[in-house]
Every structure is written in structure tokens, then in C-alpha cells.
N, C-alpha and C positions, 0 to 999 in steps of 0.2 A: 688713437684717439680717442674721444667721445666724439658724437655729431656735432655738427655747428648750426648754433640757431641764430638768425639775425632777424629782428624787430625793426622796421622804420618809422620814428613819430612821424603824426602828420603832424600838421601849422598847430593845432590844438595841443600838442606834443602827444596826443594818443597813439598806443602801438598797433600796427596793424596786425592782420594774421598771417602772413605773406611768409613766411623766412625765408624761401627758395628764390626771390624774383629776384638777387642780386646775379648776376655775369660771374664765375668764377673768375674768367679772365680780367676782371676788371684789376682786380688786385687791391681791396680794402682790409679795412682791419679782419672782417669775416674769413679771408679765404684763406687763412693757414689752417694746417691741421695743427690738432693738440689743444683747439682755442674756441673759448664761445663770446661770440660777441654780442652786443645790444647796443643802442641806441637810445641813449635816455636824454631826454632833453630838461633844462633846468628851469628851474620855476623861479628861481630867484634874480631880481634885478640887479642887475651892476650897482657897484658902490657910488655914491655920488663925487662926482668929480669936479664938483660948482664949489668948492672950497674959496673963500678969498685968496684975494691974490698970493701969493707968496706962501698960502698954508698950507703948503701937500700933502694930499692925504698921506699919513704913514703908509708904507710898503705892506702887505699881509697876506700869505699864504693863503688865506681863508676869503681872500676878494671872491665877490660872484662871474666867473668867467663870463666873458661875452656871447660864446657860442655854446650850443650842447655840445654833448662830446659823444664819440660812440668809443666803449669800451670794448677791451680784450679781457678774457677769461680763463681761467686754466678749467680743466676736466672737474674741477673738485668748486668750481663756481668763485676764484678768489680772482681779483680784476688785479694785473697786470702789465696795463699800459692803459692809456686814454689818449683819444687824437679829435678835435677840434672840427668839426664839420660847420657850413654855413646850409642852415634848412630850407633856405630858399632856392638852392640848385637842384636842380633835378637830380637826384638820386645816383643814378648813371655817370655825371658829370661834375661829382662834387669832387672835392682836394679834402685831404685831410693833414691838421697840423700835429702833430705830437706834443703833448701837455708835457712840456719839464719840469715843471713844478712838480707834479706829483710824482713822476721819475725819482727828485731830488729828495722829496718827503720820504719816499717809501726806500729807497735805497738806505738815506741817512740813517734810518729807521733799522733796516736789518742788520746795518754794519757795527749798529750801535750795540746790536744783540750780538752779533758775532762776536765781538772783540771781549765782550762779559765770558759767554761760554759758547761755544761752539755747538748749533744746531742745523743737523743735515735739511730739514723742512727750510728754516730760514735760508739758510747758505741755497739749495735748491730753486727757491723761489727768485732770491738777486740774481743768480746765473739766470734762469728762464727768464725773468723779465729784461736782462740787458740785452738777453742772446736774443727777443721775441724784439724787439725795438732796431735793433742789428738788423738782421733779416728781413723785418718787411717796409723798411724806409730804404734800404738798398736794391731790393729787387722789385718796389710797386711805383712806378711814377706818378703816383697818387698821393703818395703819403711823402712828408716833409719834414724836417727840423724847422723848430722857430729860428727866422733869422736872425731874430733879436738875441737870441745865444745860440746859434751855430756854431760858434767861433769853441765852444764849448762843451757843447754838448754833439757828436757827430760818431759818425762810424770811424773814425782815429782813436778817440777815445774812450768810446765802448768796447772797442776791441783792447786797449788798451785795460779796462776794468777787467773785461774776462781773463788777460794773462794772469789778473794779479788777483783774481779769482780760484785760477785753476789752480794754485800753489797756496792761496789761503794767504795771501799779501791782502789785504783790506784798506791800505793807506793808499790806493790808487784810487779807490772808490770813494774815499774820505774828499779825498784833493777835489776830486772831479764837482763833489756836490756841493763842497764847500766854496770854491770859484761858482759856479753856475748860482748858488743862493744870493752869494756878496753880489751877483750881476744882476739878477733879477732884483734885489733891494734898492740898487742901486738909481737902475732905471724908474722905480715907484709903479707911476700911471702912466708912464710912456710906455710899458710893456705890454699894458692891453692896449697900447694905442698902436703897438708894432704889430700885435697880432691881428689886429684887424686890417691894417693896411695891406699885411704877408695876404689876409685872406681876399683880399679885395681884391690884388692884382694877379693873382691863382686864377678867380672865376671870371675874370674877364676876358683868359686864354681861350 
């Protein structure tokens, strides 16, 4: 695999130039072979949730996240995973929460393409994305699935998705993504609230 690089943003969102200052034993998203990661700070503000009572904002996958994200990249530069983290926590004590929205969008897109015409590159990237999420969260105590959706996206369902992909049965991936999207849309703005609560609990430990 290619060399790994990690750039930590400071409080202003500027990346420093010390890519090797994260201990390999910490198990952060940057610590796997075949992946290049870079933490990026979102400059967008969270969507307005102060609407009139009873007028809940329409759930939208484009809504700005409440935290910056650490991204996992292939050696070719393609992002195959996103993890939220709290920049206020010292990096050696940070917890990372897997972004299921990103996963859902990317796998849905891959499945749609594969159902139309098989592509080795699309197939390989979808499989790598699922395998990477499964291995990282299973192996590293600092990485977590979202509590709001982990009855749908978890180690068991990722394994089932992989089993389906291996025999080019894409329905399993499509079913998981459909359930995941429905759950997030049903929660509306509570999805972001639960993410913040989970991060707060993790960082208190």
C-alpha cells in the first residue's frame, strides 16, 4: 500500500505539518495500511433548527455535520470512509464516530451502477469501503458506529453485505441502505442531536 499521511487541523481548521505524530497503537482511522487519511474541518454552520414549533426541518443528507471529519482514502485518493471527531478533545484521546450518511450515499450509488452494468472498479471500491469500515470499528476501541443507526449498520450487517457482494448479489447492500436512509429521514434533526450526545458521552470517559 501507499504511504499514509495524516494532517491534524488546529482550532482554526488549518492543518499542521506533522503527519507522523499520532501513535500507531491508537487505532485511529489513519492507522490502517492501504489508506491515506486526512482530517478536514467543515467550515459550514449547522442547519437552522430554530424553526417554528411543529415545523421540523426537512431531513436532508446535505445538512452540515456538527463535527469535522477524519476521512479514509485509498492510495488513489478516493474517500471510502468518514469519521466524526470532536476537535476540542486532545487528539490522542479522541473518539471517532462512523458517518453512516456518507456510507449510505456511496453504497447506494455503487449498487445502482452495478445493477446497470458490472464494473470492476465500482465493485472493488464498494467492497473495500465495507471491509474497511468493518475492520476498523471491530479492531479499534476508539472507533464507533452511530448509536442512532447501529441496529442497522453494524458488524453483522456489514458482514452480510460483504457476503452478498462476493457472489455479486447486490440486493443485500440495497436493503441495508434503504433501511438506513429511512431511519435517518424519520429521525430528522434528532439524528444530529443523538450524534452530539454520543460524542459527548464518549469524550467524558
